[in-house]
N, C-alpha and C positions, 0 to 999 in steps of 0.2 A: 470562512470556513463552510460557507455555505459551496460557493464551488468547488473546493477540496472533496466534502460529499457529493457532487455530480461527478468530477474527474476520476474520484476514487477507486470506485466498480473498474474502468476502461483501463487504468492505468495497472490494476490489478489480472485482469485478464488477460491485457498484453505480458506482462512479465511472467505471469503460470505458463503463458504459449511459447516464451523466448526458453524458458526453464525448459519445457518438455524437448523443444528443439535442441539445447544443449544437450542436455542427458543424454539423446538419440546418438549424438558424436562421439561424448564420454563413452555410451555404454561400447560401441565399437571399436574404440580404441583400449576400453577394460580388457574386452573380449580377448581382443590381440596380445596383451600382456599377461593374460592368463595361460596361454595358449604359450608365451615363449619362456614363460616361470615352469610351466610345467615340461614342456622339454628341456628345460637346462634341468629339471630337477631328478628325470629320467627314471632309474626304476628303485635309486635309494630312497626310503621311507620309514617312517619310525612305526612303532606296532599302532595299529587302530587309525589308520591315518585313511583308508578308505571305506567311504560307507556308499552301497548301492541298497536303493529303494525302488520297490517293484510292487504294481496295484494293476489287480485285475477283478473283471468281472464273472458271476459266474450265478447258474440258478439253482445251486444248492444251497439248501439250508445252514444256517450258523452252525448246528449243531452237527451236520454232515462235515463241514469247511472243517470244523475244529478237530473232528474226527480225523480227518487224512491226513492235516497237520501233525498230530500228535505221533502217527502211524509211521509217518514220512520223517519225524524227527530224529532218529536215531541215522538216517544218512548224512544230515547236516551235521549231526554232531562229529563224524568220524573225518569232516572234509579239514584239511590240513590247510592252517593259514586263517579260517573263520574264527573270530575270537567269541562275536556272538551273534545271536539272530534274534527278531521279535517279530513274532508272527502278530499282525494287525487285523482290526477291520475297520474301515473307514465310518463317515457318517452316510455315503452314499451308500443305497438298498442294494446285498448282491456286492459290493467291491471290499475287499481285503487284500494283504499284500504282505511284502517282508520288509524288514530294513536288518541289511547285513551288516557287520563290521569286521573288514580284512585286515591283515596283520601287513598287506603290502597289494601293491599291483599283481606282482607275478603269481600272489595266491588268489586273486581275484580273475585273473585271466585264466589260470588253470581250472578253477569253477567256470567260466564262462565257455570250456573247450570242454568239458566234460558232460559225459551219458546223464546224469543227475539234472542239469538243467533242461535237457531236453525233455523230461517227465514232465514239468511242471504244466503246461497247458493241458496234458490227458487227464491228470491225475488229479484237478481240479475243474475239470470238466468248463475250462476256460470259453466264454462267449466274446470273440473279438480281440486284437491285441491286445496286449498289456502294455503299461505304461512305465519306464524305466528312468532312471536318473540316478548318476555317478558323481557321487559327490567327494571332494578332499576334503579330510576333517584337519583342520589347522592344528588347534590342542585341545586336550581335556582339562574340563574342570575339577575335575575330582581324578585319582588316581586309582 
């Protein structure tokens, strides 16, 4: 038992290292699989399958950010294919964003090419480049 207690930490470190090494190779392969699956899926998508998350920083106050969000909300309500938009504030000071749920990739692409998206940085006086993430929703828990 004493030998096991002496050797076990080394075995744990070694298996952890090998596990991380193996995961990095699998991650690259998974990335390729996702690319193939997305290319095979094409533009066909079910309602609510695209989520777009954007976060940005500003020096505006929380009250001013919220006021501008509410002022601009009707422009987003008018977008074809936008199922829902959540206006968010993160725990990081001055960071806010939006979570968009789109009915299809076509609708998201139309928004991405629109004049509305080009006004966001100026409307919220962004400092720096916002971070974005595009996510494919696999299924909904509730309808």
